[in-house]
C-alpha positions as CSV (number, residue, x, y, z in Angstrom):
1,M,106.6,-2.9,-30.0
2,D,106.1,0.0,-32.4
3,A,105.2,3.7,-32.2
4,Q,101.4,3.1,-32.8
5,T,101.3,0.4,-30.1
6,L,102.8,3.0,-27.6
7,R,100.4,5.8,-28.8
8,H,97.3,3.7,-28.4
9,G,98.1,1.7,-25.3
10,G,96.3,4.0,-22.9
11,N,99.0,6.3,-21.5
12,K,98.1,9.9,-22.1
13,L,101.6,11.1,-22.2
14,L,102.6,8.7,-24.9
15,A,99.4,9.5,-26.8
16,I,100.6,13.1,-27.4
17,L,104.2,12.4,-28.3
18,P,105.3,12.6,-32.0
19,D,105.9,9.4,-34.0
20,A,109.6,10.1,-34.2
21,T,109.9,10.1,-30.4
22,L,107.8,7.0,-30.0
23,T,109.8,5.2,-32.6
24,R,113.0,5.9,-30.6
25,M,111.3,4.8,-27.4
26,A,109.9,1.6,-28.9
27,L,113.4,0.2,-29.4
28,H,113.9,0.1,-25.7
29,C,110.4,-0.4,-24.2
30,E,108.8,-3.5,-22.6
31,H,105.2,-4.1,-21.6
32,V,104.6,-5.2,-18.0
33,I,101.7,-6.3,-15.9
34,L,102.2,-5.9,-12.1
35,P,100.0,-7.4,-9.4
36,K,98.4,-5.6,-6.5
37,S,100.8,-4.0,-4.0
38,A,103.8,-4.8,-6.3
39,L,106.9,-2.7,-5.6
40,I,107.7,-0.3,-8.5
41,S,110.6,1.4,-6.8
42,E,112.0,1.5,-3.3
43,A,112.9,4.5,-1.2
44,D,116.6,5.6,-1.5
45,E,117.4,2.9,-4.0
46,P,118.2,3.4,-7.7
47,I,115.2,3.8,-10.1
48,T,115.9,1.4,-12.9
49,S,113.2,2.5,-15.4
50,A,110.5,5.0,-16.1
51,L,107.0,3.4,-16.1
52,F,104.3,4.8,-18.3
53,I,101.0,3.6,-16.8
54,E,98.4,2.3,-19.3
55,D,95.9,0.9,-16.8
56,G,95.8,1.1,-13.0
57,I,97.2,3.3,-10.3
58,A,100.6,3.7,-8.6
59,S,100.9,5.3,-5.2
60,I,104.0,7.3,-4.1
61,F,104.4,7.4,-0.4
62,K,106.8,8.0,2.5
63,P,107.4,4.7,4.3
64,S,107.3,5.0,8.0
65,Q,106.0,3.3,11.1
66,P,103.2,2.4,11.7
67,H,101.5,3.4,8.5
68,G,103.4,5.8,6.1
69,T,101.9,8.7,4.2
70,E,100.9,9.0,0.6
71,I,102.4,11.8,-1.4
72,C,100.6,11.5,-4.7
73,L,98.8,9.2,-7.1
74,S,99.8,8.4,-10.7
75,G,97.6,6.8,-13.3
76,P,97.3,6.7,-17.1
77,E,97.7,10.4,-17.2
78,S,101.3,10.1,-15.8
79,F,104.4,8.0,-15.3
80,C,106.6,6.8,-12.5
81,G,110.2,7.7,-12.3
82,T,110.2,11.5,-11.5
83,P,113.8,11.6,-10.3
84,L,115.0,10.6,-13.8
85,V,113.4,13.8,-15.2
86,L,115.3,15.8,-12.6
87,A,118.7,14.2,-13.6
88,D,118.8,11.9,-10.5
89,T,118.1,8.2,-10.0
90,S,116.6,7.9,-6.5
91,W,114.5,9.7,-3.9
92,P,113.3,8.9,-0.3
93,Y,109.8,7.6,-1.4
94,R,108.4,4.2,-2.2
95,T,106.1,3.6,-5.2
96,I,103.7,0.6,-5.3
97,V,100.8,-0.7,-7.3
98,Q,97.3,0.2,-5.9
99,G,94.2,-1.6,-6.9
100,D,94.0,-5.1,-8.4
101,H,96.8,-4.6,-11.0
102,L,98.8,-2.2,-13.1
103,S,99.8,-2.5,-16.7
104,G,102.1,-0.2,-18.6
105,V,105.3,0.3,-20.5
106,I,108.8,0.5,-19.0
107,L,111.7,2.3,-20.5
108,D,115.1,1.6,-18.9
109,A,116.7,4.4,-17.0
110,A,119.6,4.9,-19.4
111,S,117.3,5.2,-22.4
112,T,115.0,7.6,-20.4
113,L,118.0,9.8,-19.5
114,R,119.3,9.8,-23.1
115,L,115.9,10.7,-24.5
116,L,115.5,13.5,-22.0
117,R,118.8,15.0,-23.2
118,E,118.3,14.5,-26.9
119,D,114.5,14.7,-27.6
120,E,112.9,18.0,-26.8
121,D,109.3,16.7,-27.1
122,F,110.0,13.9,-24.7
123,S,111.6,16.3,-22.2
124,R,108.8,18.8,-22.4
125,V,106.0,16.3,-21.9
126,L,107.7,14.7,-18.9
127,L,108.6,18.0,-17.3
128,R,104.9,19.1,-17.6
129,S,103.9,15.8,-16.0
130,V,106.3,16.5,-13.1
131,Q,104.7,20.0,-12.7
132,V,101.3,18.4,-12.4
133,K,102.7,16.1,-9.7
134,L,104.0,19.1,-7.8
135,V,100.6,20.8,-8.0
136,Q,98.9,17.6,-6.8
137,I,101.3,17.4,-3.8
138,A,100.8,21.0,-2.9
139,E,97.0,20.7,-3.1
140,G,97.2,17.6,-0.9
141,L,99.0,19.6,1.7
142,I,96.4,22.4,1.5
143,S,93.6,19.9,1.8
144,N,95.1,18.2,4.8
145,A,95.6,21.5,6.5
146,N,92.2,23.0,5.9
147,Q,89.7,20.3,5.4
148,R,88.0,17.7,7.6
149,I,88.5,14.0,7.0
150,P,85.3,13.5,5.0
151,E,86.3,16.3,2.6
152,R,89.8,14.9,2.2
153,L,88.5,11.4,1.6
154,A,86.0,12.7,-1.0
155,R,88.9,14.4,-2.8
156,W,91.0,11.2,-2.8
157,L,88.0,9.1,-4.0
158,L,87.5,11.4,-7.0
159,M,91.2,11.3,-7.9
160,Y,91.1,7.5,-7.7
161,R,88.0,7.4,-9.8
162,D,89.6,9.7,-12.5
163,R,92.5,7.3,-12.9
164,L,90.6,4.1,-12.9
165,G,87.7,5.4,-15.1
166,T,85.1,3.6,-13.0
167,D,82.8,4.3,-10.1
168,Q,83.7,0.9,-8.5
169,L,86.9,1.5,-6.5
170,P,88.7,-1.6,-5.2
171,V,90.3,-0.1,-2.1
172,T,90.6,-1.1,1.6
173,H,90.3,0.9,4.8
174,E,94.0,0.3,5.3
175,F,94.9,1.9,1.9
176,M,92.6,4.8,2.5
177,S,94.1,5.5,5.9
178,L,97.5,5.5,4.2
179,M,96.3,7.8,1.4
180,I,94.9,10.6,3.6
181,G,97.3,10.1,6.5
182,V,94.8,9.2,9.3
183,Q,94.0,6.2,11.5
184,R,91.7,3.5,10.2
185,T,89.0,4.6,12.7
186,G,89.0,8.1,11.1
187,V,88.5,6.5,7.6
188,T,85.7,4.3,9.0
189,G,83.9,7.4,10.4
190,A,84.4,9.4,7.3
191,L,83.1,6.6,5.1
192,H,80.0,6.3,7.3
193,D,79.4,10.0,7.0
194,I,79.8,10.0,3.2
195,E,77.6,6.9,2.8
196,G,75.0,8.6,5.0
197,Y,74.9,11.5,2.5
198,G,74.0,9.0,-0.2
199,L,77.2,9.6,-2.1
200,I,78.8,6.2,-1.9
201,S,78.2,2.7,-0.7
202,A,81.1,0.9,1.0
203,K,81.8,-2.7,1.8
204,R,84.9,-4.7,2.5
205,G,87.5,-3.9,-0.2
206,L,85.2,-1.9,-2.4
207,V,83.8,1.6,-2.5
208,V,81.1,2.4,-5.1
209,I,80.5,6.0,-6.0
210,R,76.7,6.7,-6.2
211,D,76.7,10.5,-6.7
212,A,79.9,11.9,-8.2
213,C,78.5,15.4,-8.4
214,G,77.6,15.3,-4.7
215,L,81.1,13.9,-3.9
216,L,82.6,16.8,-5.9
217,E,80.5,19.3,-3.9
218,L,81.8,17.7,-0.7
219,A,85.4,17.8,-1.7
220,A,84.9,21.5,-2.6
221,E,88.2,23.4,-3.2
222,G,90.2,20.2,-2.4
223,Y,89.5,18.9,-5.9
224,G,90.0,20.6,-9.3
225,V,93.2,22.6,-9.2
226,T,95.4,19.7,-10.2
227,E,93.0,18.6,-12.9
228,T,92.8,22.1,-14.4
229,E,96.6,22.3,-14.4
230,Q,96.9,19.0,-16.2
231,F,94.5,20.2,-18.9
232,R,96.2,23.6,-19.2
233,L,99.7,22.3,-19.5
234,F,99.0,19.6,-22.1
235,Q,96.7,21.9,-24.1
236,I,99.7,24.3,-24.4
237,Y,101.9,21.4,-25.5
238,Q,99.5,20.0,-28.1
239,S,98.8,23.5,-29.5
240,S,102.5,24.2,-29.9
241,S,103.4,20.8,-31.3
242,G,100.4,20.5,-33.7
243,I,99.6,17.0,-32.4
244,N,95.9,16.1,-32.1
245,I,94.6,13.0,-30.3
């Protein structure tokens, strides 16, 4: 693996790092393909690597009975392994693969921590990504507190669509109930409402977005703040570093 392979693999963080950083990373990176529902890291156990997602989605959630609750989504715009950036190696949350599969690049924990100490560009980019995660988590709390289930589900479907890059979303009622923290009956009712508006079509294991603009209108203030913050922070980095992609 070399610097250009990392840059053009599909992960947006790696795409904006300088060649010198990617060359250092490439010595310790490995490409992986993980199946649906694969465990990326377990709650309260050591995180052994950072995972830079190239294709697919990872879900970070609090495992609990009977369902658990999602905290945030990560896709090709991000990475898994947040505690490493904060000089730790574990946290009380589980990370798993959503959708059909996930592909990406793993960098072992020791190499990740070393690069964070020694490479300013690597550290700046990952810290900005962590800030975006914090905004996503905060916006999720605000949405859950202030919006009805259909609006919350619309927000989540748009976020899922952003990360997969398609209007065909392979997702089950069970996963959606986990993602927005409601019973499956609540998801079923919300899907029925949104489908009735002509915004989606839903069948077993698949939601197809028919009207993204209408879905955006339904999600209202629940969607957009995280996405704007992602754009702002990485525009600042690219402007200061002189890297264009």
